[in-house]
Backbone as JSON, one array per atom type, in Angstrom:
{
  "sequence": "MREKMLAAVLAGQNGHDCAFTVLHVKTRGLVFKVYDEQLAGQFRPDDWESEALLTLADCVRCYSVKDTRAKFSTYYTQALFNKARDIKRGLVSQKGRFYSEMLDFDNSFDKDSNFQTDSYNPEKIYQLKEALLSVSSTDRRHYRDVVAFLIGRGEDKGLRKNRSTAQVLYRFKKNVLKALKEG",
  "N": [[0.85, -1.31, 0.1], [0.7, 2.2, -0.91], [1.81, 5.07, 0.55], [0.0, 8.16, 1.32], [1.3, 10.49, 1.73], [3.67, 10.37, 0.41], [3.97, 11.45, -2.13], [3.88, 14.15, -1.6], [6.25, 14.42, -0.05], [8.25, 13.74, -1.88], [7.95, 15.91, -3.65], [8.58, 17.88, -1.93], [11.44, 17.22, -1.54], [12.3, 17.84, -4.08], [12.19, 20.6, -4.05], [9.77, 22.04, -4.14], [7.85, 24.39, -2.48], [5.19, 24.48, -1.68], [4.62, 21.86, -0.95], [5.5, 21.52, 1.67], [3.56, 22.83, 2.97], [1.38, 21.36, 2.47], [2.14, 18.94, 3.9], [2.49, 19.89, 6.35], [-0.17, 20.52, 7.02], [-1.44, 18.02, 6.79], [-0.07, 16.63, 8.96], [-0.57, 17.96, 11.34], [-2.27, 17.26, 13.42], [-0.91, 14.99, 14.37], [1.42, 16.24, 15.23], [0.49, 17.74, 17.51], [-0.56, 15.78, 19.19], [1.76, 14.36, 19.94], [2.82, 16.58, 21.3], [0.85, 16.72, 23.35], [1.16, 14.43, 24.68], [3.96, 14.48, 25.53], [5.03, 17.08, 26.15], [3.14, 18.92, 27.18], [2.28, 21.57, 29.27], [4.84, 22.05, 30.02], [6.29, 23.21, 27.87], [5.82, 25.83, 25.49], [2.96, 25.79, 23.32], [3.22, 26.95, 20.76], [5.87, 27.36, 20.39], [6.56, 24.68, 20.38], [5.27, 24.03, 18.07], [6.74, 25.42, 16.07], [9.24, 24.13, 16.21], [8.52, 21.6, 15.47], [8.06, 22.08, 12.69], [10.48, 22.7, 12.01], [11.7, 20.23, 12.39], [10.11, 18.81, 10.57], [11.08, 19.74, 8.1], [13.66, 18.71, 8.27], [13.13, 15.97, 8.2], [11.93, 15.61, 5.76], [14.03, 16.25, 4.09], [15.89, 14.41, 4.79], [14.4, 11.67, 4.52], [14.4, 8.65, 2.88], [13.07, 7.87, -0.16], [13.45, 6.01, -1.96], [14.12, 3.64, -0.66], [12.04, 2.52, 1.29], [11.69, 1.85, 4.47], [10.11, 2.38, 6.38], [6.99, 4.16, 6.79], [6.51, 7.38, 5.89], [5.1, 9.03, 7.82], [5.57, 7.44, 10.13], [8.18, 7.75, 10.55], [8.37, 10.56, 10.75], [6.91, 10.85, 13.05], [8.51, 9.48, 15.03], [10.77, 11.11, 14.89], [9.7, 13.46, 15.85], [9.2, 12.65, 18.58], [11.69, 12.18, 19.33], [12.58, 14.73, 19.3], [11.05, 15.94, 21.22], [11.99, 14.63, 23.43], [14.6, 15.69, 23.64], [14.07, 18.39, 24.15], [12.87, 18.02, 26.7], [15.03, 17.11, 28.09], [16.7, 19.31, 27.83], [15.14, 21.22, 29.24], [15.42, 20.41, 32.0], [18.08, 20.42, 32.52], [20.87, 22.11, 33.85], [21.46, 24.64, 32.69], [19.04, 24.87, 31.46], [17.3, 25.18, 33.63], [18.23, 27.57, 34.81], [17.66, 29.6, 32.81], [14.83, 29.19, 32.78], [14.2, 30.28, 35.22], [14.7, 32.86, 35.06], [13.94, 36.35, 35.16], [11.66, 38.07, 33.09], [12.22, 41.11, 31.99], [10.56, 43.02, 30.52], [7.92, 42.09, 31.05], [7.77, 41.71, 33.78], [6.72, 43.62, 35.35], [3.66, 44.79, 36.85], [0.67, 45.44, 35.1], [-0.93, 47.41, 36.21], [0.69, 48.66, 37.83], [2.55, 51.53, 38.58], [5.74, 52.65, 38.03], [7.01, 54.99, 37.74], [8.76, 57.93, 38.46], [8.1, 61.07, 39.99], [9.31, 63.68, 38.42], [9.81, 66.18, 39.8], [9.99, 65.62, 42.3], [12.35, 65.56, 44.58], [13.02, 63.77, 46.68], [12.08, 61.26, 45.87], [13.71, 60.74, 43.58], [16.25, 60.81, 44.82], [15.94, 58.42, 46.35], [15.63, 56.57, 44.32], [18.23, 56.82, 43.01], [19.91, 56.08, 45.01], [18.96, 53.45, 45.53], [19.77, 52.26, 43.02], [22.52, 52.6, 43.19], [23.04, 50.97, 45.44], [22.45, 48.44, 44.37], [24.29, 48.21, 42.3], [26.9, 48.39, 43.6], [29.52, 46.45, 44.41], [32.2, 44.26, 45.17], [33.07, 42.73, 43.22], [34.64, 42.81, 40.15], [33.85, 42.05, 37.54], [31.07, 42.17, 37.77], [30.39, 44.84, 38.38], [31.38, 46.02, 35.77], [29.66, 44.87, 34.07], [27.03, 45.88, 34.96], [27.61, 48.65, 34.83], [27.88, 48.73, 32.02], [25.18, 48.03, 31.31], [23.65, 50.25, 32.26], [24.47, 52.15, 30.75], [26.92, 53.29, 31.07], [29.44, 52.01, 30.57], [31.82, 50.27, 28.55], [31.41, 47.74, 26.06], [33.0, 45.41, 25.63], [33.06, 42.75, 24.79], [30.98, 41.63, 26.35], [28.31, 40.87, 25.84], [28.19, 38.33, 24.98], [28.77, 36.62, 26.78], [27.91, 33.98, 29.19], [27.95, 34.57, 31.84], [27.39, 37.2, 31.91], [24.54, 37.23, 31.33], [23.63, 35.92, 33.7], [24.5, 38.01, 35.55], [22.88, 40.15, 34.55], [20.39, 39.11, 35.1], [20.44, 38.9, 38.03], [20.73, 41.7, 38.59], [18.44, 42.82, 37.36], [16.58, 41.62, 39.06], [17.28, 42.76, 41.38], [16.91, 45.4, 41.05], [14.12, 45.55, 40.56], [13.28, 44.78, 43.1], [14.34, 46.81, 44.55], [12.76, 49.05, 43.54], [10.1, 48.29, 44.09], [10.28, 48.3, 46.88], [10.87, 50.96, 47.45]],
  "CA": [[0.04, 0.06, 0.01], [1.47, 3.41, -0.95], [1.5, 6.1, 1.62], [-0.63, 9.15, 0.72], [2.23, 11.63, 1.86], [4.75, 10.13, -0.39], [4.11, 12.49, -3.35], [4.52, 15.48, -1.0], [7.62, 14.29, 0.44], [8.96, 13.82, -3.24], [7.78, 17.26, -4.17], [9.36, 18.77, -0.94], [12.72, 17.07, -1.84], [12.55, 18.47, -5.36], [12.31, 22.01, -3.85], [8.53, 22.71, -4.24], [7.47, 24.85, -1.14], [3.81, 24.06, -1.31], [4.69, 20.55, -0.33], [5.66, 21.54, 3.11], [2.28, 23.23, 3.53], [0.56, 20.16, 2.45], [2.72, 18.08, 4.87], [2.21, 20.55, 7.69], [-1.64, 20.5, 7.42], [-1.6, 16.59, 7.09], [0.53, 16.17, 10.19], [-0.95, 18.83, 12.42], [-2.87, 16.44, 14.44], [0.2, 14.17, 14.95], [2.37, 17.19, 16.08], [-0.1, 18.16, 18.78], [-0.71, 14.51, 19.87], [3.06, 14.08, 20.53], [2.9, 17.62, 22.4], [-0.05, 16.44, 24.49], [1.9, 13.31, 25.39], [5.33, 14.59, 25.99], [5.4, 18.45, 26.68], [2.16, 19.63, 27.75], [2.4, 22.18, 30.59], [6.39, 22.32, 30.23], [6.65, 23.93, 26.68], [4.64, 26.53, 24.91], [2.56, 25.04, 22.06], [3.63, 27.79, 19.43], [7.24, 27.1, 20.19], [6.64, 23.39, 19.82], [4.85, 23.9, 16.52], [7.83, 25.79, 15.25], [10.23, 23.13, 16.44], [8.04, 20.59, 14.68], [8.19, 22.46, 11.42], [12.05, 22.48, 11.62], [11.92, 18.73, 12.38], [9.48, 18.31, 9.29], [11.82, 20.01, 7.0], [14.75, 17.73, 8.31], [12.65, 14.67, 7.88], [11.68, 15.6, 4.4], [15.37, 16.19, 3.39], [16.66, 12.92, 5.01], [13.74, 10.49, 4.28], [14.83, 7.96, 1.64], [11.9, 7.53, -0.78], [13.74, 4.7, -2.84], [14.34, 2.55, 0.24], [11.01, 2.88, 2.32], [11.67, 0.69, 5.47], [9.05, 2.78, 7.26], [6.2, 5.1, 6.18], [6.98, 8.87, 6.3], [4.48, 9.37, 8.92], [6.23, 6.78, 11.21], [9.52, 8.44, 10.52], [8.27, 11.82, 11.27], [6.55, 10.63, 14.47], [9.81, 9.09, 15.76], [11.66, 12.21, 14.95], [8.94, 14.23, 16.94], [9.35, 12.05, 19.92], [13.2, 12.37, 19.74], [12.83, 16.22, 19.57], [10.37, 16.3, 22.47], [12.88, 14.13, 24.5], [15.71, 16.39, 23.68], [13.5, 19.46, 24.76], [12.65, 17.86, 28.03], [16.3, 17.17, 28.6], [17.12, 20.65, 28.04], [14.45, 21.96, 30.46], [15.74, 19.88, 33.31], [19.5, 20.68, 32.7], [21.32, 23.3, 34.82], [21.25, 25.86, 31.96], [17.61, 25.19, 31.16], [16.56, 25.74, 34.83], [18.63, 28.91, 34.85], [16.88, 30.39, 31.97], [13.36, 29.26, 33.13], [14.03, 31.05, 36.49], [15.01, 34.34, 34.79], [12.73, 37.26, 34.98], [11.57, 38.82, 31.79], [12.29, 42.41, 32.43], [9.57, 43.68, 30.07], [6.75, 41.46, 31.51], [7.85, 41.68, 35.2], [5.88, 44.71, 35.9], [2.26, 44.64, 36.68], [0.02, 46.41, 34.28], [-1.55, 48.51, 36.84], [1.69, 49.43, 38.71], [3.44, 52.68, 37.8], [7.15, 52.94, 38.68], [7.52, 56.3, 37.37], [9.0, 58.95, 39.73], [7.8, 62.42, 39.69], [10.65, 64.45, 38.28], [9.87, 67.31, 40.57], [10.14, 65.08, 43.76], [13.8, 65.28, 44.75], [13.06, 62.67, 47.54], [11.92, 59.95, 44.95], [14.93, 60.71, 42.69], [17.29, 60.3, 45.62], [15.81, 56.98, 46.61], [16.01, 55.59, 43.14], [19.71, 56.78, 42.77], [20.47, 55.12, 46.27], [18.73, 52.0, 45.08], [20.68, 51.8, 41.89], [23.88, 52.48, 43.71], [23.21, 49.69, 46.26], [22.43, 47.34, 43.48], [25.53, 48.12, 41.51], [28.09, 48.44, 44.3], [29.99, 45.29, 44.83], [33.61, 44.11, 45.11], [33.51, 42.04, 42.15], [35.03, 43.77, 38.93], [32.96, 41.79, 36.38], [29.64, 42.52, 37.93], [30.35, 46.29, 38.11], [31.46, 46.28, 34.57], [28.33, 44.57, 33.31], [26.17, 46.9, 35.41], [27.95, 49.9, 34.06], [27.29, 48.62, 30.56], [23.72, 47.98, 31.39], [23.11, 51.58, 32.45], [25.14, 53.09, 29.56], [28.19, 54.09, 31.4], [30.56, 51.27, 30.32], [32.09, 49.58, 27.29], [30.83, 46.41, 25.76], [34.2, 44.5, 25.95], [32.49, 41.49, 24.51], [30.07, 41.24, 27.45], [27.08, 40.53, 25.26], [28.23, 37.0, 24.49], [29.07, 35.78, 28.06], [26.64, 33.52, 29.93], [28.08, 35.18, 33.18], [26.66, 38.45, 31.72], [23.2, 36.89, 31.58], [23.53, 35.88, 35.12], [24.53, 39.35, 36.28], [21.7, 40.82, 34.17], [19.3, 38.6, 35.91], [20.59, 39.52, 39.39], [20.56, 43.18, 38.31], [17.04, 43.11, 37.1], [15.89, 41.16, 40.19], [17.56, 43.75, 42.56], [16.25, 46.76, 40.58], [12.76, 45.27, 40.79], [13.08, 44.8, 44.46], [14.49, 48.32, 45.18], [11.63, 49.88, 43.18], [9.02, 47.96, 44.92], [10.46, 48.77, 48.31], [11.02, 52.45, 47.43]],
  "C": [[0.86, 1.22, -0.08], [0.9, 4.44, -0.1], [0.96, 7.31, 0.81], [0.42, 10.28, 0.71], [3.36, 11.44, 1.0], [5.04, 11.13, -1.58], [4.46, 13.91, -2.76], [5.75, 15.53, -0.54], [8.58, 14.42, -0.78], [9.09, 15.23, -3.67], [8.72, 18.02, -3.22], [11.06, 18.57, -1.31], [13.14, 17.66, -3.15], [12.51, 20.06, -5.21], [10.93, 22.66, -4.0], [7.96, 23.05, -2.68], [6.17, 24.44, -0.71], [3.78, 22.57, -0.75], [4.73, 20.53, 1.1], [4.34, 21.98, 3.76], [1.27, 22.02, 3.6], [0.93, 19.19, 3.63], [2.31, 18.66, 6.38], [0.68, 20.29, 8.01], [-1.9, 19.01, 7.6], [-1.06, 15.97, 8.53], [0.33, 16.98, 11.41], [-1.43, 18.1, 13.62], [-1.69, 15.54, 15.2], [1.07, 15.16, 15.73], [1.77, 17.39, 17.34], [-0.47, 16.91, 19.67], [0.64, 14.26, 20.62], [3.18, 15.31, 21.6], [1.98, 17.22, 23.53], [0.58, 15.36, 25.33], [3.16, 13.53, 26.17], [5.51, 15.93, 26.75], [4.35, 19.13, 27.2], [2.35, 20.28, 29.14], [3.96, 22.5, 30.79], [6.83, 23.18, 29.06], [5.46, 24.65, 26.09], [4.27, 25.89, 23.51], [3.05, 25.78, 20.83], [5.05, 27.38, 19.35], [7.42, 25.51, 19.7], [6.26, 23.28, 18.42], [5.98, 24.39, 15.58], [9.02, 24.82, 15.2], [9.88, 21.89, 15.57], [8.08, 20.85, 13.17], [9.72, 22.32, 10.98], [12.31, 20.95, 11.48], [11.22, 18.21, 11.04], [10.39, 18.56, 8.0], [13.14, 19.15, 6.98], [14.34, 16.35, 7.87], [12.43, 14.64, 6.46], [13.1, 15.38, 3.63], [16.02, 14.85, 3.68], [15.88, 11.83, 4.7], [14.18, 9.91, 2.86], [13.51, 7.45, 1.04], [12.21, 6.22, -1.52], [13.77, 3.45, -1.7], [13.38, 2.79, 1.46], [11.05, 1.62, 3.32], [10.35, 1.09, 6.33], [8.23, 3.82, 6.48], [6.74, 6.51, 6.61], [6.39, 9.32, 7.6], [5.13, 8.8, 10.15], [7.58, 7.31, 11.46], [9.5, 9.73, 11.16], [7.92, 11.73, 12.82], [7.68, 10.37, 15.34], [10.74, 10.35, 15.98], [11.04, 13.26, 15.92], [9.3, 13.87, 18.38], [10.76, 12.28, 20.42], [13.38, 13.94, 20.04], [12.31, 16.58, 20.88], [11.32, 15.87, 23.68], [14.05, 15.03, 24.62], [15.29, 17.77, 24.37], [13.39, 19.22, 26.26], [14.0, 17.68, 28.75], [16.91, 18.55, 28.82], [16.56, 21.51, 29.07], [14.91, 21.62, 31.89], [17.31, 20.15, 33.54], [19.71, 22.02, 33.47], [20.99, 24.69, 34.07], [19.9, 26.11, 31.65], [16.79, 25.7, 32.39], [16.98, 27.19, 35.01], [17.74, 29.92, 34.03], [15.38, 30.47, 32.22], [13.21, 30.13, 34.44], [14.2, 32.66, 36.18], [13.92, 35.11, 34.52], [12.69, 37.96, 33.64], [11.32, 40.18, 32.15], [10.89, 43.11, 31.86], [8.2, 43.29, 30.57], [6.67, 41.38, 33.02], [7.05, 42.57, 35.81], [4.38, 44.5, 35.84], [1.76, 45.69, 35.7], [-0.53, 47.66, 34.87], [-0.56, 49.29, 37.7], [2.26, 50.4, 37.78], [4.68, 52.9, 38.66], [7.85, 54.13, 38.31], [7.75, 57.16, 38.5], [8.58, 60.27, 39.13], [9.05, 63.07, 39.64], [10.79, 65.57, 39.19], [10.02, 67.02, 42.0], [11.55, 64.76, 43.9], [13.97, 64.0, 45.75], [13.1, 61.3, 46.77], [13.05, 59.71, 44.21], [16.05, 60.29, 43.51], [17.18, 58.87, 45.95], [15.99, 56.15, 45.53], [17.53, 55.55, 42.96], [20.35, 55.86, 43.87], [20.28, 53.66, 45.89], [19.59, 51.47, 44.07], [22.02, 51.72, 42.46], [24.15, 51.24, 44.55], [23.18, 48.61, 45.46], [23.79, 47.18, 42.7], [26.82, 48.1, 42.33], [28.35, 46.98, 44.92], [31.58, 45.19, 44.77], [33.96, 43.49, 43.86], [33.62, 42.84, 40.77], [34.0, 43.45, 37.81], [31.48, 42.2, 36.58], [29.5, 44.2, 37.87], [30.59, 46.62, 36.65], [30.25, 45.97, 33.69], [27.29, 45.68, 33.85], [26.38, 48.26, 34.75], [27.54, 49.87, 32.69], [25.9, 48.55, 30.45], [23.15, 49.32, 31.46], [23.7, 52.51, 31.57], [26.34, 53.68, 29.9], [29.47, 53.25, 31.11], [30.71, 50.75, 28.86], [31.64, 48.21, 27.32], [31.99, 45.27, 26.16], [33.84, 43.04, 25.75], [31.55, 40.9, 25.56], [28.73, 40.45, 27.03], [26.9, 38.99, 25.09], [28.53, 36.11, 25.66], [27.97, 35.25, 28.78], [26.73, 34.24, 31.33], [27.34, 36.61, 32.98], [25.09, 38.32, 31.92], [22.92, 36.69, 32.94], [23.5, 37.24, 35.87], [23.33, 40.03, 35.9], [20.45, 40.29, 34.99], [19.32, 39.04, 37.39], [20.28, 40.99, 39.4], [19.16, 43.58, 38.51], [16.27, 42.71, 38.47], [15.96, 42.25, 41.42], [16.87, 45.02, 42.29], [14.75, 46.6, 40.88], [12.43, 45.45, 42.29], [13.16, 46.05, 45.12], [13.35, 49.11, 44.67], [10.34, 49.64, 43.83], [9.03, 48.48, 46.3], [10.4, 50.27, 48.3], [9.81, 53.16, 47.05]]
}
């Protein structure tokens, strides 16, 4: 029995973009079945869908049409399970836990809260400056360099690419939020 998706896989391997649309529509239920079984509640569905599209492109590229040991749908299903397993491993790794605990600076403020200071109130300005000074004062040179870079008073020095910069940024944002809420 010939598989229904084999023609679309062949078209995808020959460079027809519409084949990916056809395969995406035909396998959408399968993608979310794997999501529900493996990643529900741990990973965002739209992120999973984009990962599944990348996996689909890889599967179309690597699937051997001449030597069909398994149907394309079986091949794709196994690739999705493998991808879900990799994502779960990444989420429980030390690096994954660090990124999941990071505060998103843009979304960490409440919509109803207003952390603006009245520019005519010198007391509020003084409190904010003291809070920033207490956050940025430390004996560790790297921390001071990163904080100076973040507030626009320091040079980049390749800081954007360091993982330690991301950790300093996380601590800095957390301390600034704490200082703003207390003050």
